[in-house]
C-alpha positions in Angstrom: 32.7 -36.2 -31.3 29.3 -36.7 -31.4 27.2 -39.7 -32.0 24.1 -39.6 -34.4 21.6 -39.8 -31.0 23.9 -36.8 -29.5 23.4 -34.8 -32.4 19.3 -35.3 -32.4 19.7 -34.8 -28.9 21.5 -31.2 -29.2 19.1 -30.8 -32.4 15.7 -31.0 -30.6 16.2 -31.3 -26.9 18.7 -28.6 -25.8 17.2 -26.2 -28.6 14.1 -26.7 -27.3 15.0 -27.1 -23.8 16.6 -23.9 -24.0 14.1 -21.8 -25.8 11.7 -22.5 -23.6 13.6 -21.7 -20.9 14.0 -18.1 -22.2 10.5 -17.8 -22.8 9.5 -18.6 -19.8 11.6 -16.1 -18.3 9.8 -13.2 -20.3 6.5 -13.9 -19.8 3.6 -14.3 -22.2 2.1 -11.5 -24.5 5.5 -9.3 -23.8 8.1 -8.2 -26.1 11.1 -9.9 -26.0 14.5 -7.5 -24.8 17.1 -7.2 -27.1 19.6 -9.7 -25.5 16.9 -12.1 -25.4 15.9 -11.8 -29.1 19.9 -11.9 -29.6 20.1 -14.7 -27.6 17.4 -16.6 -29.8 19.1 -15.6 -33.0 22.8 -16.9 -31.8 20.2 -20.2 -30.7 19.1 -20.2 -34.0 22.3 -19.9 -36.0 24.1 -22.3 -33.5 21.5 -24.9 -33.9 22.2 -24.2 -38.0 25.6 -25.3 -37.6 25.2 -28.5 -36.2 22.6 -29.4 -38.7 25.1 -29.1 -41.2 27.9 -31.1 -40.1 28.0 -35.2 -39.5 28.4 -36.1 -36.2 31.5 -36.7 -36.0 32.7 -33.4 -36.8 30.3 -32.1 -33.5 32.3 -31.2 -30.4 29.4 -32.8 -28.0 31.5 -30.8 -24.8 31.3 -28.1 -26.2 28.0 -27.9 -27.7 26.5 -28.7 -24.5 28.7 -26.1 -23.0 27.3 -23.6 -25.3 23.4 -24.7 -24.1 24.0 -24.9 -20.6 26.0 -21.1 -20.7 22.7 -19.6 -22.7 20.5 -21.5 -19.9 22.6 -20.0 -17.0 22.7 -16.4 -18.2 18.9 -16.5 -17.9 18.4 -19.0 -14.9 18.5 -16.0 -11.9 15.8 -14.1 -14.1 12.1 -15.3 -12.4 9.8 -16.9 -14.5 6.8 -15.0 -15.3 4.9 -17.6 -16.9 
């Protein structure tokens, strides 16, 4: 169960953080790999799911793990910016 503030944190801060993190791994002006495109799709879908729920329906720890796992997937890559 999440609070209203935690829902907003997941909706804005975590979504934007992971999006920027993946973009930095890609580089400016370069095409995204198919894997990155699929991860962006999953990220957007996850965000839509959060948006459609009441805060009480969101498992905050599960949501944080989703974002953390996605971010960790790209951690070993060097930034291209």
